N, CA, C and O atoms as CSV, one atom per row, in Angstrom:
chain,resi,resn,atom,element,x,y,z
A,1,MET,N,N,9.033,-8.634,-7.643
A,1,MET,CA,C,9.004,-8.066,-6.335
A,1,MET,C,C,8.423,-6.676,-6.305
A,1,MET,O,O,7.728,-6.293,-5.363
A,2,ARG,N,N,8.722,-5.911,-7.369
A,2,ARG,CA,C,8.236,-4.556,-7.442
A,2,ARG,C,C,6.656,-4.517,-7.437
A,2,ARG,O,O,6.052,-3.703,-6.739
A,3,ASN,N,N,6.044,-5.391,-8.207
A,3,ASN,CA,C,4.600,-5.457,-8.296
A,3,ASN,C,C,4.003,-5.950,-6.980
A,3,ASN,O,O,2.932,-5.479,-6.597
A,4,ILE,N,N,4.615,-6.827,-6.311
A,4,ILE,CA,C,4.142,-7.295,-5.003
A,4,ILE,C,C,4.144,-6.183,-3.986
A,4,ILE,O,O,3.167,-6.002,-3.260
A,5,CYS,N,N,5.261,-5.412,-3.921
A,5,CYS,CA,C,5.342,-4.299,-3.031
A,5,CYS,C,C,4.306,-3.231,-3.358
A,5,CYS,O,O,3.701,-2.635,-2.467
A,6,LYS,N,N,4.115,-3.004,-4.645
A,6,LYS,CA,C,3.087,-2.055,-5.058
A,6,LYS,C,C,1.727,-2.383,-4.592
A,6,LYS,O,O,1.002,-1.517,-4.102
A,7,TRP,N,N,1.332,-3.704,-4.743
A,7,TRP,CA,C,-0.018,-4.109,-4.308
A,7,TRP,C,C,-0.155,-4.089,-2.783
A,7,TRP,O,O,-1.200,-3.692,-2.268
A,8,ILE,N,N,0.869,-4.506,-2.064
A,8,ILE,CA,C,0.846,-4.429,-0.598
A,8,ILE,C,C,0.690,-2.996,-0.135
A,8,ILE,O,O,-0.097,-2.693,0.763
A,9,GLY,N,N,1.455,-2.122,-0.766
A,9,GLY,CA,C,1.349,-0.681,-0.420
A,9,GLY,C,C,-0.018,-0.103,-0.715
A,9,GLY,O,O,-0.579,0.631,0.099
A,10,LEU,N,N,-0.548,-0.427,-1.862
A,10,LEU,CA,C,-1.931,0.073,-2.139
A,10,LEU,C,C,-2.966,-0.513,-1.240
A,10,LEU,O,O,-3.930,0.166,-0.886
A,11,LEU,N,N,-2.799,-1.776,-0.850
A,11,LEU,CA,C,-3.712,-2.343,0.139
A,11,LEU,C,C,-3.620,-1.638,1.493
A,11,LEU,O,O,-4.626,-1.424,2.169
A,12,SER,N,N,-2.412,-1.288,1.864
A,12,SER,CA,C,-2.271,-0.515,3.212
A,12,SER,C,C,-2.926,0.806,3.114
A,12,SER,O,O,-3.502,1.262,4.102
A,13,ILE,N,N,-2.880,1.494,1.934
A,13,ILE,CA,C,-3.531,2.782,1.784
A,13,ILE,C,C,-5.031,2.582,1.859
A,13,ILE,O,O,-5.732,3.409,2.441
A,14,ALA,N,N,-5.552,1.474,1.269
A,14,ALA,CA,C,-7.014,1.201,1.401
A,14,ALA,C,C,-7.430,0.979,2.800
A,14,ALA,O,O,-8.535,1.357,3.187
A,15,VAL,N,N,-6.537,0.346,3.620
A,15,VAL,CA,C,-6.892,0.095,5.003
A,15,VAL,C,C,-6.997,1.403,5.799
A,15,VAL,O,O,-7.827,1.534,6.699
A,16,THR,N,N,-6.120,2.383,5.440
A,16,THR,CA,C,-6.159,3.687,6.119
A,16,THR,C,C,-7.487,4.453,5.765
A,16,THR,O,O,-7.914,5.324,6.523
A,17,PHE,N,N,-8.097,4.129,4.660
A,17,PHE,CA,C,-9.368,4.767,4.331
A,17,PHE,C,C,-10.549,4.014,4.900
A,17,PHE,O,O,-11.619,4.595,5.076
A,18,ILE,N,N,-10.386,2.751,5.189
A,18,ILE,CA,C,-11.461,1.905,5.731
A,18,ILE,C,C,-11.606,1.955,7.184
A,18,ILE,O,O,-12.731,1.874,7.678
A,19,LEU,N,N,-10.530,2.085,7.931
A,19,LEU,CA,C,-10.593,2.034,9.370
A,19,LEU,C,C,-11.359,3.215,10.047
A,19,LEU,O,O,-12.138,2.964,10.966
A,20,PRO,N,N,-11.162,4.473,9.626
A,20,PRO,CA,C,-11.919,5.558,10.327
A,20,PRO,C,C,-13.413,5.413,10.169
A,20,PRO,O,O,-14.098,5.569,11.180
A,21,PRO,N,N,-14.020,5.123,8.983
A,21,PRO,CA,C,-15.443,4.932,8.961
A,21,PRO,C,C,-15.902,3.712,9.801
A,21,PRO,O,O,-16.981,3.722,10.393
A,22,ALA,N,N,-15.062,2.682,9.832
A,22,ALA,CA,C,-15.439,1.541,10.686
A,22,ALA,C,C,-15.502,1.939,12.178
A,22,ALA,O,O,-16.369,1.475,12.918
A,23,PHE,N,N,-14.600,2.776,12.582
A,23,PHE,CA,C,-14.651,3.289,13.947
A,23,PHE,C,C,-15.877,4.180,14.213
A,23,PHE,O,O,-16.537,4.024,15.240
A,24,PHE,N,N,-16.180,5.098,13.310
A,24,PHE,CA,C,-17.319,5.960,13.516
A,24,PHE,C,C,-18.666,5.255,13.481
A,24,PHE,O,O,-19.629,5.719,14.091
A,25,THR,N,N,-18.734,4.160,12.786
A,25,THR,CA,C,-19.977,3.378,12.790
A,25,THR,C,C,-20.033,2.393,13.951
A,25,THR,O,O,-21.014,1.664,14.100
A,26,GLY,N,N,-18.972,2.367,14.786
A,26,GLY,CA,C,-18.952,1.508,15.959
A,26,GLY,C,C,-18.572,0.053,15.735
A,26,GLY,O,O,-18.821,-0.783,16.604
A,27,GLN,N,N,-17.985,-0.266,14.611
A,27,GLN,CA,C,-17.605,-1.624,14.299
A,27,GLN,C,C,-16.323,-2.014,14.942
A,27,GLN,O,O,-16.102,-3.188,15.238
A,28,ILE,N,N,-15.447,-1.027,15.174
A,28,ILE,CA,C,-14.127,-1.265,15.790
A,28,ILE,C,C,-13.871,-0.259,16.933
A,28,ILE,O,O,-14.476,0.813,16.950
A,29,SER,N,N,-13.014,-0.583,17.849
A,29,SER,CA,C,-12.711,0.384,18.937
A,29,SER,C,C,-11.699,1.379,18.559
A,29,SER,O,O,-11.046,1.249,17.524
A,30,LEU,N,N,-11.549,2.355,19.354
A,30,LEU,CA,C,-10.521,3.448,19.101
A,30,LEU,C,C,-9.109,2.821,19.068
A,30,LEU,O,O,-8.311,3.148,18.190
A,31,GLU,N,N,-8.813,1.950,19.993
A,31,GLU,CA,C,-7.484,1.299,20.055
A,31,GLU,C,C,-7.204,0.489,18.863
A,31,GLU,O,O,-6.084,0.521,18.352
A,32,THR,N,N,-8.183,-0.258,18.371
A,32,THR,CA,C,-8.029,-1.092,17.174
A,32,THR,C,C,-7.748,-0.184,15.978
A,32,THR,O,O,-6.868,-0.480,15.170
A,33,MET,N,N,-8.500,0.936,15.858
A,33,MET,CA,C,-8.252,1.838,14.740
A,33,MET,C,C,-6.828,2.420,14.822
A,33,MET,O,O,-6.138,2.492,13.806
A,34,LYS,N,N,-6.394,2.826,15.996
A,34,LYS,CA,C,-5.049,3.414,16.127
A,34,LYS,C,C,-3.988,2.405,15.716
A,34,LYS,O,O,-3.061,2.740,14.978
A,35,GLN,N,N,-4.124,1.149,16.199
A,35,GLN,CA,C,-3.150,0.144,15.929
A,35,GLN,C,C,-3.153,-0.195,14.423
A,35,GLN,O,O,-2.093,-0.386,13.827
A,36,GLY,N,N,-4.335,-0.266,13.824
A,36,GLY,CA,C,-4.442,-0.593,12.366
A,36,GLY,C,C,-3.836,0.494,11.605
A,36,GLY,O,O,-3.091,0.211,10.667
A,37,LEU,N,N,-4.089,1.773,11.927
A,37,LEU,CA,C,-3.518,2.862,11.193
A,37,LEU,C,C,-1.972,2.901,11.301
A,37,LEU,O,O,-1.274,3.149,10.319
A,38,LEU,N,N,-1.479,2.655,12.497
A,38,LEU,CA,C,-0.027,2.609,12.657
A,38,LEU,C,C,0.597,1.502,11.807
A,38,LEU,O,O,1.599,1.723,11.127
A,39,ILE,N,N,0.020,0.351,11.850
A,39,ILE,CA,C,0.562,-0.754,11.030
A,39,ILE,C,C,0.463,-0.481,9.569
A,39,ILE,O,O,1.413,-0.729,8.826
A,40,ALA,N,N,-0.671,0.031,9.126
A,40,ALA,CA,C,-0.872,0.338,7.696
A,40,ALA,C,C,0.104,1.416,7.219
A,40,ALA,O,O,0.584,1.341,6.088
A,41,THR,N,N,0.411,2.413,8.049
A,41,THR,CA,C,1.323,3.410,7.739
A,41,THR,C,C,2.798,2.891,7.615
A,41,THR,O,O,3.542,3.237,6.697
A,42,LEU,N,N,3.134,2.081,8.559
A,42,LEU,CA,C,4.491,1.444,8.559
A,42,LEU,C,C,4.631,0.567,7.337
A,42,LEU,O,O,5.687,0.557,6.704
A,43,VAL,N,N,3.578,-0.180,6.985
A,43,VAL,CA,C,3.634,-1.056,5.812
A,43,VAL,C,C,3.750,-0.185,4.538
A,43,VAL,O,O,4.489,-0.539,3.619
A,44,TRP,N,N,3.042,0.921,4.482
A,44,TRP,CA,C,3.120,1.801,3.315
A,44,TRP,C,C,4.566,2.310,3.144
A,44,TRP,O,O,5.158,2.177,2.073
A,45,PHE,N,N,5.112,2.889,4.212
A,45,PHE,CA,C,6.466,3.397,4.087
A,45,PHE,C,C,7.506,2.346,3.871
A,45,PHE,O,O,8.543,2.612,3.265
A,46,GLY,N,N,7.248,1.131,4.364
A,46,GLY,CA,C,8.188,0.053,4.135
A,46,GLY,C,C,8.192,-0.471,2.724
A,46,GLY,O,O,9.221,-0.910,2.211
A,47,THR,N,N,6.997,-0.419,2.080
A,47,THR,CA,C,6.942,-0.996,0.702
A,47,THR,C,C,7.114,0.114,-0.357
A,47,THR,O,O,7.552,-0.172,-1.471
A,48,SER,N,N,6.784,1.339,-0.036
A,48,SER,CA,C,6.871,2.384,-1.086
A,48,SER,C,C,8.277,2.652,-1.574
A,48,SER,O,O,8.480,3.046,-2.722
A,49,VAL,N,N,9.255,2.439,-0.696
A,49,VAL,CA,C,10.676,2.739,-1.124
A,49,VAL,C,C,11.122,1.842,-2.244
A,49,VAL,O,O,12.083,2.165,-2.942
A,50,PHE,N,N,10.448,0.708,-2.442
A,50,PHE,CA,C,10.853,-0.235,-3.481
A,50,PHE,C,C,10.288,0.077,-4.835
A,50,PHE,O,O,10.783,-0.456,-5.828
A,51,TRP,N,N,9.244,0.940,-4.936
A,51,TRP,CA,C,8.675,1.156,-6.252
A,51,TRP,C,C,8.351,2.584,-6.594
A,51,TRP,O,O,8.179,2.874,-7.778
A,52,ILE,N,N,8.254,3.499,-5.656
A,52,ILE,CA,C,7.964,4.873,-5.999
A,52,ILE,C,C,9.227,5.557,-6.482
A,52,ILE,O,O,10.283,5.432,-5.861
A,53,GLY,N,N,9.122,6.284,-7.595
A,53,GLY,CA,C,10.270,7.041,-8.071
A,53,GLY,C,C,11.288,6.227,-8.883
A,53,GLY,O,O,12.304,6.776,-9.308
A,54,ARG,N,N,11.047,5.001,-9.095
A,54,ARG,CA,C,11.981,4.231,-9.910
A,54,ARG,C,C,11.431,4.073,-11.316
A,54,ARG,O,O,10.219,3.975,-11.509
A,55,LYS,N,N,12.302,4.050,-12.272
A,55,LYS,CA,C,11.916,3.937,-13.662
A,55,LYS,C,C,11.522,2.473,-13.929
A,55,LYS,O,O,12.013,1.545,-13.287
A,56,SER,N,N,10.627,2.311,-14.891
A,56,SER,CA,C,10.289,0.968,-15.311
A,56,SER,C,C,11.493,0.382,-16.074
A,56,SER,O,O,12.289,1.126,-16.649
A,57,PRO,N,N,11.617,-0.948,-16.073
A,57,PRO,CA,C,12.674,-1.529,-16.863
A,57,PRO,C,C,12.541,-1.172,-18.338
A,57,PRO,O,O,11.425,-1.105,-18.854
A,58,GLU,N,N,13.638,-0.946,-19.014
A,58,GLU,CA,C,13.586,-0.550,-20.404
A,58,GLU,C,C,13.187,-1.740,-21.275
A,58,GLU,O,O,13.588,-2.876,-21.019
A,59,GLN,N,N,12.421,-1.472,-22.267
A,59,GLN,CA,C,11.997,-2.472,-23.247
A,59,GLN,C,C,13.190,-2.828,-24.123
A,59,GLN,O,O,13.945,-1.943,-24.525
A,60,PRO,N,N,13.367,-4.085,-24.417
A,60,PRO,CA,C,14.469,-4.476,-25.370
A,60,PRO,C,C,14.092,-3.984,-26.806
A,60,PRO,O,O,12.923,-3.804,-27.145
A,61,ASP,N,N,15.134,-3.787,-27.597
A,61,ASP,CA,C,14.904,-3.344,-29.005
A,61,ASP,C,C,14.152,-4.508,-29.732
A,61,ASP,O,O,14.283,-5.695,-29.436
A,62,GLY,N,N,13.357,-4.022,-30.708
A,62,GLY,CA,C,12.647,-5.042,-31.506
A,62,GLY,C,C,11.202,-5.125,-31.140
A,62,GLY,O,O,10.505,-4.112,-31.078
A,63,ASP,N,N,10.752,-6.311,-30.900
A,63,ASP,CA,C,9.336,-6.590,-30.665
A,63,ASP,C,C,8.898,-5.994,-29.313
A,63,ASP,O,O,9.498,-6.293,-28.281
A,64,PRO,N,N,7.849,-5.151,-29.323
A,64,PRO,CA,C,7.425,-4.479,-28.057
A,64,PRO,C,C,6.752,-5.445,-27.116
A,64,PRO,O,O,6.617,-5.125,-25.935
A,65,ILE,N,N,6.314,-6.626,-27.570
A,65,ILE,CA,C,5.663,-7.542,-26.688
A,65,ILE,C,C,6.681,-8.270,-25.840
A,65,ILE,O,O,6.307,-8.755,-24.772
A,66,LEU,N,N,7.896,-8.380,-26.217
A,66,LEU,CA,C,8.906,-9.033,-25.385
A,66,LEU,C,C,9.309,-8.059,-24.326
A,66,LEU,O,O,10.156,-8.373,-23.490
């Protein structure tokens, strides 16, 4: 679950970088950009609490591949 939340969060950050240039080039409207940025921000904050600041699971003793 942690990796899924991480990828969803990173995808939402990517959306926040893609939407403004799309607006300035005329591909999307201002309202679409605002709604997209709001949704991407909410998704980021919703998923980041599950993986930012948490330690990775400890490796068991012995073989590092396990």
